[in-house]
N, C-alpha and C positions, 0 to 999 in steps of 0.2 A: 744255366739260369734260362737265356736267352732260346735254346735250342729248347728245352721244355717247355715255355710258354707259346713256342711255335707249333710243337707238336699238339698241347690244349686246344690251339685256335682250330687246327686241323679235325679235329675230333669234334669239337663244339660247331662248328660251321660247316665243314665239309662234307659232314656224314647226312646231314640234314638235307644235301643240294644233290641226289644220289643221281636225279632225272636231268639233272640243269645240264644243258649243254654248253663247253666250253665256249668261252670267250675269245673273239677273235685277238689275234696274237698278232705283233710286228712283223709286218711282211703278207698280212690275209689279203685276198682279193676283197676288193672294193666294190659294189656295184652299186651303179643309181637306179631309183626307182620311181618314174616319173606318171602319175595318174595324170586323167583329163582336168581331177579336181579335188579338193580335198572337204569338203562340207557334208557330203550325201555317206549315209550309211554302207552305200554300199563300198566304197572306198576305205572305207574304216577296218569294214570288212576284210577287202582283199589287202592291206596295209597289216593287220593282224596274222593272216596266212603267210605273205611274204617276212615276216618277224621270224616265223616260225621255222620254218625252212632255212634262213640266215642263221639261228642259233644251232640248227640241227646241222649245218654244213660248215659252220663257223666262218662264215664271212662278213664283212663289213656291208650293210645294208644303208644308205644315204637315199630319204624317201622327199620329196619334196616334188609340188605342183602348182598350178595356179588355184588361188581361192575358188573362182570360177568359172563353169564351164566353156568362157565364150572367150575369155583370153588366149588367142590363139599366140600372139608375142609373146607373153607371158612362159607359156611351155615351150618355146621354141627358143626362148633366154636361156631356160633350165637345162636345155640340150645343150647349147652351147656352152654355159659353163659346166656343165660334167664334161663336156669336152677337152677344155684350158685345162680343166684339172688334171687329166689323163688317166680317169677309172679304168678300170679294168673290163666292164662291161654297161651297157645299158638299157633298163627296160621301160619301155615306151606303151601307152595309152593314147596312141594320136587325139586328141581333141577335132582335126580337120583331116581328114586324109589326104588331101594334096599338099596343104601348108605345111606339112612337118617331112615332104619327101626331100629338101634340099637337107637339113641339119643332120636327118640320120643319113643322109646318103657323107656330107661330109665326115660326119662321128666314124663309119666302115673306113672314108679314106685315111683316117688316122689309126686303122686295126684297130677300134672298139668294136667288136662285134654287140648287136641289138636284139634284141629280143622284144616282141611286139604283144600287147597284151589288150584285152578286151575288145578293141574298135580298129579294123584292116588299116592297111596304108596302102594307097596306091602307088606301088614299087615293090621290088624283089630284095634289097636291101635290108634284110633280115635272116637272122638265122633260125626261129620259130616261132611261130604266132600262137599264142594261149589264148583263148576265148571260148564262151557260149557259141553253140551255134546258133546265131540270133535270126537268120531266116526261118528257121526249124521253130526256137520261141515264138516268133510271130506268126508261124501256122499252129501253134499251141492254143495263141491268144484268140484265133478267127472261128477256129474247131469250137473252142468253149462257149464261146460270145452264143455261135450258131444253136449251137446244142441246150441255151439256158432261153434264146429266144425261141425254140421249138423251130426253126428252120424258115423264120418268115420275120418281116418286119423293116424299118428302117433305122441304121446305124451312121455315124460318125464319128472319126477318128482324129484327133490332135497331134500330129507330127509333132516330135523334139527341136531339133536344131538344124540348119543346113550343113553339109560337110561333114554330119555325125555318120559313120558306114555303119557301124551299130544298129543305131536303131531306125535309120533307112533300109535296114535289111529287115529289119523285126517290121516296119510298116509294110514293105513289100510282101511277106509273106501272111500276115493280117488278112491282106486287100487279096493275096491270092487263094486261102482260105475262104473269106469271103463268099468271092466268087461264084464257088461249087453249090452254095445254097443259091438256088436257082430265084427264090422269093425273098430275098433280100437284099434291098437296094443302099449305099454309099451316097449319103448325100451331101455329107463335106468330107473330103481329105486333104485340104489343099492351105489348114491352117497350121501355124507352129506355134508351141509352148515357148520357146525361147530358153536362156541357159538355168534359170533358178525358177526356185518354188512360186514368188511374187511375182515373176513376169508369167510363169503359167496360169497361175490364179486370172490373174488381168487377162489374158488369152481367152480359159475357158470361159468367164462372164460372158467374154463378146461373141464367143460362139455359142454359146446358151442363148444369149439374147436374141441373136439371128433363127434361132429354132424355136423362141416359144411359139407354141398354139394362144389363140384367142381366148381360151378358156383360162390359160396362168400355166398348163403342162407345156409337155414337148412335144414336136414332132418327129421324134427319133424317139426309139425302144430301145437301144441300146450304144455306148459310148466305148472307146478303146483309146488307151494310152499308153506310148513305148517305152517310159522309163520311171524312175523315184518320183523325181520332179514334177515330172508334167503329171503323173495318176495324181498325187499328192494336189498338186494346184487345182487340177478339176475336181479331187475329192470336196476340197473346200470350199471350189466354188457352189457345187450342188448342196454342199450343208447351208452357206449362206442364202440362196432360193427357196432353200424348203424342198428340193428336190431329192435330195440323199434317200436311196433305197427303192424310188420309185422308176429311177431307169437302169436297164440292166448297163453294169459298169465293170471292164475287167482293165486290170492295168500290168506293168512289166517291174520286178522287184520288189523290193519290202522295205517295212521300218515299222516301229511302234504303232504308228498311228494310221498305217495302211494295213497291219494286222488285226487292228481294234476293230480297225471298219469291215472289213472281211468276217471277222464274228459276228459284227450288230447288221450284218445284210445289206450296206452299203456300198460293200464292195463285193462281188460276185464269182471273182477268182483274178489273182494276180501269177501272171508268169515267174517264175524264181531260176535265180542264174546262183552258181554256187561260188562264190567270191573268196571266200577262206581257199578253197580248193584251189583258184584259178591264181592266186596270191603265193600260195605256196608252190603250185608246178612252174609259173613263172623263174619264178629265184632258182628251182631244183635245177629245169634247163638252161638257164645261165649258166649255174655253177657246170655243172656237166660238160658244157661247151667250154668254158674254160681250161678243164682239167683235163681236155682232150677224148670226151668222149662224144656218140654221135645220139644226138637229139630229133626227135622226130620233126617235120616240117609244119606240121598241123596237130594241136593237141586240144579236142575239145573238152571242155568242163562238164557239160550236163545242162539239162536244163529241165523242171517240172511244172506243172499247172499247180497252184493251191487254190482250194474251195473251200468254202464254209463246212463242206460235209467230211474235208481231210484235213484238215488243219490240222488236227488234233493227233493225225497218224503221225510216227515217231520220225520218220525220215523227212515226212512234210516238214513236219514241228522244226526239226535243225536247221534247213533250210530259210523258214521264215524268222528265225530268228538265233542267226548264224554264228553270234557270238558264243552261242549255249554248244556249239560244234564243237569248240577247244576241249 
């Protein structure tokens, strides 16, 4: 009788899950994945891709990171916790390219390999680096802003946060691209948004206040922000000042609100990464290394520019709304 019931359960439940990956079994590899933060939409999409890879390759994935992207010590503590736990491998998006060198070296000393993703580390102690070509992404932003400005005008850039390698590369790429447009002048590029949307909005308000003209408009024609939170903070500041859409604005990354701003003409372009692919390839690379395979030292996950004109194209729409990519 018990055997009959067991067979019935397999028929009722097992057949409906033909596409489900097998759950990690006892003795399965345990991989820790530590993002810069856990609140931005970008990290949620990275997590989705990582979980998909974990299921496909039958490994256990432990996802844990600081709440905010300025908690260096919190991220260091997470690395140390996973070292002490004895995980098979650690995947890390360093929120500071220098501060995380020591804990990464400690992991490698314990024979725990590290795959770096999203943002670089000033160290060679890693198995693979899986990320967007952030410099190229910044170039895309600069070229697009120059294009929508007709190659002339004044622009300002609000930086993200000191120590963040990924955004520093985007910022440099943007500045290098803008420098090629001889009739465009960068009037401000030394202000920082900080780690959250709230700090970004305050920094944006301060920047905009310094750029207001006597007539109430702006002394600049274009703006650039290098990540999701800084772009959204600037968007809110522009909306509050009733300046949204009146200045050409290019951002980086996506969210529902940034996509809506792109559609309404309040945002004139945003550089898109592929966070689902990034999460997937990060875990895949770690698994292949742990199982004796050869992995590439540097894996570029791609970037594209979304505009009001191309945002409904299937390949752009999939990146603007990455959860749909599943």
